[in-house]
C-alpha positions in Angstrom: -0.9 26.5 -16.7 -1.1 23.3 -14.8 0.5 21.7 -11.9 0.5 18.0 -10.9 0.3 16.2 -7.6 1.9 12.7 -7.7 1.8 10.1 -5.1 4.1 7.2 -5.7 2.6 4.4 -3.6 3.8 0.8 -3.2 0.6 -0.6 -4.7 0.1 2.0 -7.4 0.5 5.7 -8.4 -2.1 8.4 -7.7 -1.9 11.7 -9.5 -4.0 14.9 -10.0 -4.0 17.6 -12.6 -4.7 21.0 -11.1 -5.4 24.4 -12.7 -2.8 26.7 -11.3 -4.9 29.8 -11.6 -8.2 28.7 -10.1 -6.6 25.9 -7.9 -9.4 23.6 -9.0 -8.7 19.8 -9.7 -9.2 19.0 -13.3 -8.8 15.2 -13.3 -7.5 12.3 -11.2 -5.5 9.3 -12.7 -4.6 6.1 -10.8 -2.8 3.0 -11.8 -4.2 -0.4 -10.9 -0.8 -1.7 -9.7 2.9 -0.8 -9.5 5.3 -1.1 -12.5 8.0 -3.0 -10.5 7.6 -6.5 -9.8 6.4 -7.5 -6.3 3.7 -6.4 -3.7 5.8 -4.6 -1.2 8.7 -2.1 -0.9 11.3 -4.7 -0.2 10.4 -6.6 -3.4 10.9 -3.3 -5.3 14.2 -2.6 -3.5 15.4 -6.1 -4.3 14.5 -5.9 -7.9 16.3 -2.6 -8.1 19.5 -4.0 -6.8 19.4 -7.3 -8.5 18.4 -6.0 -12.0 19.9 -2.7 -11.8 18.7 0.8 -10.6 18.5 2.1 -14.1 16.1 -0.5 -15.1 13.8 0.2 -12.0 14.1 3.8 -12.6 13.0 3.3 -16.4 10.0 1.4 -15.3 8.9 4.1 -12.9 9.3 6.9 -15.3 7.5 4.9 -18.0 4.5 4.4 -15.7 4.6 8.1 -14.8 4.5 8.9 -18.5 1.5 6.7 -18.9 -0.3 8.7 -16.2 0.7 12.1 -17.7 -0.7 10.9 -21.1 -4.1 10.3 -19.5 -4.2 14.0 -18.6 -4.3 14.9 -22.3 -2.6 18.2 -21.9 0.5 19.7 -23.6 3.6 18.8 -21.5 4.8 22.4 -21.9 1.8 23.7 -20.1 2.8 21.8 -16.9 4.7 24.2 -14.6 5.3 22.0 -11.5 5.1 18.4 -10.4 5.2 17.7 -6.6 6.0 14.1 -5.7 5.4 12.2 -2.5 6.1 8.8 -1.4 8.3 6.6 0.8 12.2 6.9 0.6 12.5 3.9 -1.7 9.9 5.1 -4.2 11.3 8.6 -4.3 14.9 7.4 -4.7 14.0 5.0 -7.5 11.9 7.9 -9.3 15.1 10.2 -9.0 17.5 7.4 -9.7 19.5 8.1 -6.5 21.2 5.9 -4.0 19.2 3.1 -2.5 21.8 0.8 -0.9 21.5 2.6 2.4 17.8 1.6 2.5 18.7 -2.0 1.9 21.2 -2.4 4.6 20.5 -1.0 8.1 23.9 -1.7 9.7 26.2 1.4 10.0 29.3 -0.8 9.3 27.9 -2.3 6.2 26.8 1.1 4.9 30.2 2.6 5.5 31.8 -0.4 3.7 29.5 0.2 0.8 30.3 4.1 1.0 26.6 4.9 1.4 26.6 5.9 5.2 24.5 8.9 6.1 22.9 9.5 2.7 20.9 12.8 2.8 17.3 12.9 1.5 16.7 16.5 1.9 14.0 18.5 0.0 14.8 19.2 -3.6 13.5 21.5 -6.5 15.0 20.7 -9.9 14.1 20.9 -13.6 11.8 18.3 -14.9 14.1 17.8 -17.9 16.4 16.1 -15.5 13.9 13.2 -15.4 12.0 13.5 -18.7 14.8 14.6 -21.1 14.3 13.0 -24.4 10.8 12.0 -23.4 8.9 15.3 -23.1 9.9 18.8 -23.6 9.3 20.4 -20.2 11.6 23.4 -20.2 9.3 25.4 -17.8 8.5 22.6 -15.4 10.1 22.0 -12.1 9.8 18.9 -9.7 9.4 19.3 -6.0 10.5 16.5 -3.7 9.7 16.8 0.0 12.3 15.9 2.7 12.6 12.8 4.6 13.0 13.0 8.4 15.5 10.1 8.4 16.3 7.5 5.7 13.6 5.2 7.2 11.0 8.0 7.5 10.0 9.5 4.3 7.7 12.1 2.8 4.7 9.8 3.0 5.2 9.4 6.8 5.7 13.2 7.1 2.4 13.6 5.2 0.3 11.3 7.4 1.6 13.4 10.4 1.0 16.8 9.0 -2.3 16.1 7.0 -4.1 14.6 10.1 -4.4 16.1 13.6 -1.6 14.0 14.8 1.1 16.8 15.3 -1.3 19.0 17.3 -2.4 16.4 19.8 -1.2 16.8 23.4 -2.0 13.2 24.6 -0.7 9.9 23.3 -1.9 9.3 19.8 -1.2 6.9 16.9 -1.3 7.4 13.1 -1.1 4.7 10.6 -1.0 4.9 6.8 -2.5 1.5 5.8 -0.8 -0.1 2.9 1.4 -3.1 1.9 4.0 -1.4 4.1 2.0 0.1 6.8 3.8 3.2 8.1 2.9 4.4 11.6 3.9 6.9 14.4 3.2 7.2 18.0 3.3 10.6 19.6 4.0 10.8 23.4 4.5 14.5 24.5 7.1 15.9 22.2 8.6 12.6 21.3 7.5 10.6 18.1 8.4 7.0 17.5 8.0 5.8 14.0 7.8 2.3 12.6 6.5 0.3 9.8 4.8 -3.2 9.4 5.3 -5.3 6.4 1.6 -6.1 6.2 1.9 -7.4 2.7 -0.4 -7.0 -0.4 -3.5 -8.6 1.1 -4.3 -5.4 3.1 -5.1 -3.8 -0.2 -6.8 -6.8 -1.8 -3.8 -8.2 -3.7 -2.9 -11.9 -3.0 -6.5 -12.5 -2.3 -8.3 -15.1 -4.5 -10.8 -12.5 -5.9 -8.9 -9.4 -4.7 -8.3 -6.1 -6.4 -7.1 -2.6 -5.5 -9.7 0.1 -4.5 -11.4 0.8 -7.9 -14.9 0.9 -9.5 -16.6 -2.3 -9.0 -14.6 -3.2 -5.8 -16.4 -4.4 -2.6 -15.1 -2.2 0.1 -17.4 -3.0 3.0 -20.2 -5.3 3.9 -23.3 -4.3 6.0 -25.5 -6.7 8.0 -29.3 -6.6 6.9 -31.4 -9.0 8.9 -30.0 -12.5 8.1 -28.3 -11.4 4.9 -25.3 -9.4 3.8 -25.4 -6.1 1.9 -22.4 -5.4 -0.4 -21.0 -2.0 -0.4 -19.3 -1.4 -3.7 -17.2 1.5 -5.1 -18.9 3.2 -8.1 -17.2 5.1 -11.0 -16.6 8.2 -8.8 -15.0 5.9 -6.0 -18.0 6.5 -3.8 -19.3 3.7 -1.7 -22.8 2.7 -2.6 -25.2 -0.3 -1.9 -24.7 -3.4 -4.0 -26.5 -6.7 -4.0 -28.0 -8.2 -0.9 -26.7 -11.9 -0.6 -26.7 -15.0 1.4 -22.9 -15.5 2.2 -23.3 -19.3 2.8 -25.2 -20.2 -0.3 -24.2 -17.3 -2.6 -27.8 -16.6 -3.4 -28.7 -13.1 -4.6 -31.6 -11.9 -2.4 -32.0 -8.6 -4.0 -30.1 -7.2 -7.1 -28.6 -3.7 -7.4 -27.7 -1.3 -10.3 -24.0 -1.8 -9.6 -22.0 -5.0 -10.5 -19.3 -6.1 -8.1 -16.1 -7.2 -9.9 -13.8 -8.1 -6.9 -13.0 -7.2 -3.4 -10.5 -4.9 -1.7 -8.6 -5.7 1.5 -11.2 -3.6 3.4 -13.9 -5.7 2.0 -12.2 -8.8 3.1 -11.6 -7.3 6.7 -15.4 -6.6 6.8 -16.2 -10.2 5.7 -13.9 -11.8 8.3 -15.3 -9.5 11.0 -19.0 -10.3 10.1 -18.1 -14.1 9.9 -16.8 -14.0 13.5 -19.5 -11.9 14.8 -22.3 -13.9 13.1 -20.7 -17.3 14.2 -20.0 -18.5 10.7 -16.6 -19.5 11.9 -16.0 -21.4 15.1 -12.3 -21.6 14.7 -10.0 -19.5 12.4 -9.3 -19.6 9.6 -12.0 -22.1 8.8 -15.2 -20.8 7.0 -18.4 -22.7 6.3 -17.4 -25.3 3.7 -14.1 -23.4 3.4 -15.6 -20.4 1.7 -18.0 -17.4 1.9 -19.6 -16.5 -1.5 -20.2 -12.8 -2.2 -21.2 -13.0 -6.0 -20.1 -14.6 -9.2 -16.5 -15.6 -8.9 -16.1 -13.5 -5.7 -15.4 -16.0 -3.1 -13.4 -15.7 0.1 -11.5 -18.9 1.1 -9.8 -20.1 4.2 -6.4 -19.3 2.6 -7.7 -15.7 2.1 -8.5 -15.5 5.8 -4.9 -16.6 6.6 -3.4 -14.0 4.2 -5.4 -11.1 5.6 -4.6 -12.4 9.2 -0.9 -12.1 8.5 -1.4 -8.5 7.5 -3.7 -7.6 10.4 -1.4 -9.5 12.8 1.6 -7.5 11.7 -0.2 -4.2 12.0 -1.6 -5.1 15.5 1.9 -6.4 16.7 3.6 -3.3 15.5 1.0 -1.0 17.1 1.4 -2.8 20.5 5.2 -2.9 20.3 5.2 0.9 19.8 3.1 1.4 23.0 5.2 -1.1 25.0 8.6 0.3 23.9 7.4 3.9 24.6 6.6 2.9 28.1 2.9 4.0 28.1 -0.1 2.2 29.5 -2.5 0.8 26.8 -5.3 3.1 28.4 -3.2 6.2 27.8 -3.8 6.1 24.2 -6.7 8.5 23.2 -6.6 8.8 19.5 -5.9 6.6 16.5 -5.7 8.3 13.0 -6.2 6.1 9.9 -5.0 7.3 6.4 -4.6 5.8 3.0 -7.2 4.0 0.8 -7.5 1.1 3.4 -7.7 3.6 6.3 -10.5 5.5 4.4 -12.8 2.7 3.1 -12.5 0.2 5.9 -15.4 0.1 8.4 -13.4 1.3 11.5 -15.7 -0.5 14.0 -15.2 -3.8 12.3 -11.4 -3.0 12.0 -11.1 -2.5 15.7 -12.8 -5.8 16.5 -10.3 -7.8 14.5 -7.2 -5.8 15.4 -6.1 -3.5 12.5 -6.8 -0.6 14.9 -6.5 -0.7 18.7 -10.0 -1.7 19.9 -9.4 0.0 23.2 -8.8 3.5 21.9 -11.8 5.8 22.5 -11.4 8.1 19.3 -10.8 6.9 15.8 -10.5 9.4 12.9 -10.4 8.3 9.2 -8.5 10.4 6.7 -7.9 10.0 3.0 -4.8 9.8 0.9 -2.5 12.1 3.0 0.4 11.6 0.6 -1.2 13.1 -2.4 -2.8 15.7 -0.1 0.8 17.0 0.8 1.9 16.8 -2.8 -1.1 18.9 -3.9 -0.4 21.6 -1.4 3.4 21.7 -2.6 2.3 21.7 -6.2 -0.1 24.6 -5.9 2.1 26.7 -3.5 5.9 25.7 -3.6 6.5 28.2 -0.7 4.8 25.6 1.6 8.0 23.5 1.1 9.7 25.8 3.7 6.9 25.0 6.2 7.3 21.3 5.5 11.1 21.5 5.9 10.7 23.4 9.2 8.2 20.7 10.6 10.5 17.9 9.4 13.4 19.5 11.4 11.3 19.8 14.5 10.2 16.2 14.5 12.8 14.3 16.5 11.6 10.8 15.6 13.1 7.6 16.8 12.6 4.8 14.5 11.6 1.3 15.8 12.9 -1.5 13.5 10.3 -4.3 13.9 12.6 -6.8 12.4 14.9 -6.6 15.3 12.3 -6.1 18.0 11.8 -9.2 20.3 8.5 -7.7 21.5 7.2 -7.6 18.0 8.3 -11.1 17.3 6.6 -12.4 20.4 3.3 -10.7 19.7 3.3 -11.7 16.1 3.8 -15.4 16.9 0.6 -15.1 19.1 -1.2 -13.4 16.2 -0.3 -16.2 13.7 -1.3 -18.7 16.2 -4.7 -17.0 16.5 -5.2 -16.5 12.7 -3.8 -19.7 11.4 -4.5 -22.2 14.3 -7.6 -20.6 16.0 -5.7 -20.2 19.4 -8.3 -19.1 22.0 -8.0 -15.7 23.6 -7.3 -17.0 26.9 -4.4 -19.1 25.6 -3.3 -16.0 23.7 -3.2 -14.0 26.9 -1.3 -16.7 28.8 1.3 -16.7 25.9 1.7 -12.9 26.3 2.4 -13.4 30.0 5.0 -16.0 29.3 6.7 -13.4 27.2 6.3 -10.8 30.0 4.0 -8.7 28.0 0.9 -7.4 29.7 -2.3 -8.7 28.0 -4.2 -6.2 25.9 -7.4 -4.7 27.4 -10.8 -5.7 26.0 -12.4 -3.7 23.2 -14.5 -0.7 24.3 -18.2 -1.1 23.9 -18.6 2.2 22.2 -16.0 4.6 20.7 -16.2 7.9 18.8 -15.5 7.2 15.2 -15.1 10.1 12.6 -14.8 9.8 9.0 -13.4 13.1 7.5 -13.8 12.1 3.8 -16.0 9.7 1.7 -13.2 8.5 -0.4 -9.5 8.4 -0.3 -9.1 11.1 -2.8 -12.0 13.3 -1.9 -11.9 15.7 -4.8 -11.3 13.8 -8.1 -11.9 16.9 -10.4 -14.6 18.0 -12.9 -13.2 15.5 -15.5 -13.5 12.6 -12.9 -11.3 9.6 -12.4 -9.3 7.7 -15.1 -7.7 4.4 -14.3 -4.6 3.0 -16.0 -5.5 -0.8 -15.7 -2.6 -2.1 -17.8 0.8 -0.3 -17.5 2.0 -2.4 -20.4 5.7 -2.9 -19.6 7.3 -6.2 -20.5 10.7 -7.3 -19.2 12.7 -9.8 -20.9 15.6 -12.2 -20.0 17.4 -14.9 -22.0 16.8 -18.5 -21.1 19.5 -20.3 -23.1 18.9 -23.7 -21.6 15.2 -23.6 -21.9 13.6 -26.9 -23.0 10.1 -25.4 -23.6 8.4 -27.4 -20.8 6.5 -24.3 -20.0 6.4 -25.1 -16.3 7.3 -21.6 -15.4 4.2 -20.3 -17.3 2.0 -22.8 -15.6 3.4 -22.2 -12.0 3.1 -18.4 -12.2 0.0 -17.5 -10.1 -0.5 -14.2 -12.0 0.0 -15.5 -15.5 2.8 -13.0 -15.8 5.4 -15.2 -17.6 5.6 -16.1 -21.4 8.3 -18.0 -23.1 9.0 -16.9 -26.6 11.5 -17.9 -29.4 12.9 -15.4 -31.8 15.8 -15.6 -34.2 16.6 -19.1 -32.9 16.9 -17.9 -29.3 14.6 -18.4 -26.3 13.5 -15.7 -24.0 11.3 -15.2 -20.9 8.9 -12.2 -21.1 7.6 -11.1 -17.8 4.7 -8.6 -17.2 6.3 -6.3 -14.7 2.9 -5.0 -13.2 1.7 -8.5 -12.4 4.9 -10.3 -11.4 5.0 -11.0 -7.7 8.7 -10.4 -7.5 11.1 -11.6 -4.8 8.3 -12.9 -2.6 7.4 -15.5 -5.3 9.9 -16.6 -7.8 8.1 -19.7 -8.5 9.1 -19.6 -12.0 12.8 -19.8 -11.0 12.2 -22.6 -8.5 10.2 -24.8 -10.9 12.5 -24.6 -13.9 14.2 -28.0 -14.3 17.1 -26.4 -16.2 17.6 -23.4 -13.6 17.8 -21.2 -16.6 15.5 -18.5 -15.3 17.6 -15.6 -13.9 15.8 -12.5 -12.8 19.2 -10.6 -12.6 19.2 -10.6 -16.4 15.8 -9.0 -16.9 15.9 -6.0 -19.2 13.1 -3.7 -20.5 11.8 -5.2 -23.6 9.3 -2.6 -24.7 7.3 0.3 -23.4 3.8 1.5 -24.4 4.0 4.4 -26.9 3.1 7.7 -25.3 1.1 10.3 -27.3 3.1 13.7 -27.4 
């Protein structure tokens, strides 16, 4: 008998097969990307509202099927699936209400009839989700509770799976991802927030970027005048790669592992070293507009700008939490980092460029807390009672960054720093104009503790399997298409293909690679304005072995 832990992340899914009797992990499966178009939760939410919740739900379930297929076990032997994620992902997985997540105003929600939607813990038969797909008569699905509609199971996981809840002094926890969830604890009060960091924080939207996976550069170490690439191997362990000259791109010393791309943590490390070593005198400009880390692995000025937007959003949100909580900057004693980015990033470099407060004296790095909580619930469902009890005790206030003037003011300064190279003294003067106390200088030395070596520490005796191509195609009619193919050429991810069949023309879109609402270049470039994403329907799924 087996149980499955499933983390529905914004950038992809993470899942583990666990032997129920021995409690040992058998295998870990991850997807390289999300089945819904877009690089953040708002893209996914917009897609579901525009195209239809049933379509979005179908895409989610098809991707989960693809993950289950990789475990290569009889579905009837699966006794339990525990699922964790943010409220949008969990709602789409269950095909439940999402409109309250799209509209924050109470009046709007009441007009839509979706005010005060409950997202309590649930245990229900798996056949409710997989009926007609798998026969899972003996399987149940566990969904942990949300604290509020804005604060989901993933936020609860980052608080419970770290030391955050048990700290007496002010402390901060952040789950680093495309939508960075965070919480500040001051006494018994917890204030939560999220920062729309965007896909660059996880390597997406970067010229040579990729999600954390084998062959990804996750860090860079300085060795004399040269840079040592730190690359993830097949077990997702960080090992030494080539020694290179970042300006010329020359390989000084070859290694046994070949880098294929770079994660967001690797880009953070690249920028931090470029600043420290004086390779950039004014952001975002690099030597000759680039840093060369290997064959076709080049960081450009545009990449610096993209990562700067993400880091700036996270820094502005961190500082806004402290300012709104009314604490002094120096009161913050602990910062907890979770998620893949929180695990693999060099915390010392991260604090010097702002993705974690540079003035906090203790930084602790955890792994994937979301799958950690899902695993505990899958193995022992009685623990759901404990999770529900803690969720009720957490009286969290949620701070909406979109409506915070403090956040806007700090983020403007961050954008000026990253995109225009604004000097630090001018930055401080701008903060004073906004009646914000300038931030203290970074501490010379801090205590950094990395609790795990990889985001999923135990990948199991059968190792890690990666679903690189989810293989789901969406299709929409393009009746007025003149076959100019401008949409295909304009798409930055090569996700659009125009086809003809039975005398009609259709746009086929690779859902995994489409950038969604934040892009829509194919819509804007069409001279006939015939591309309409609201008409997208699922064309075909990959066949799943029974």
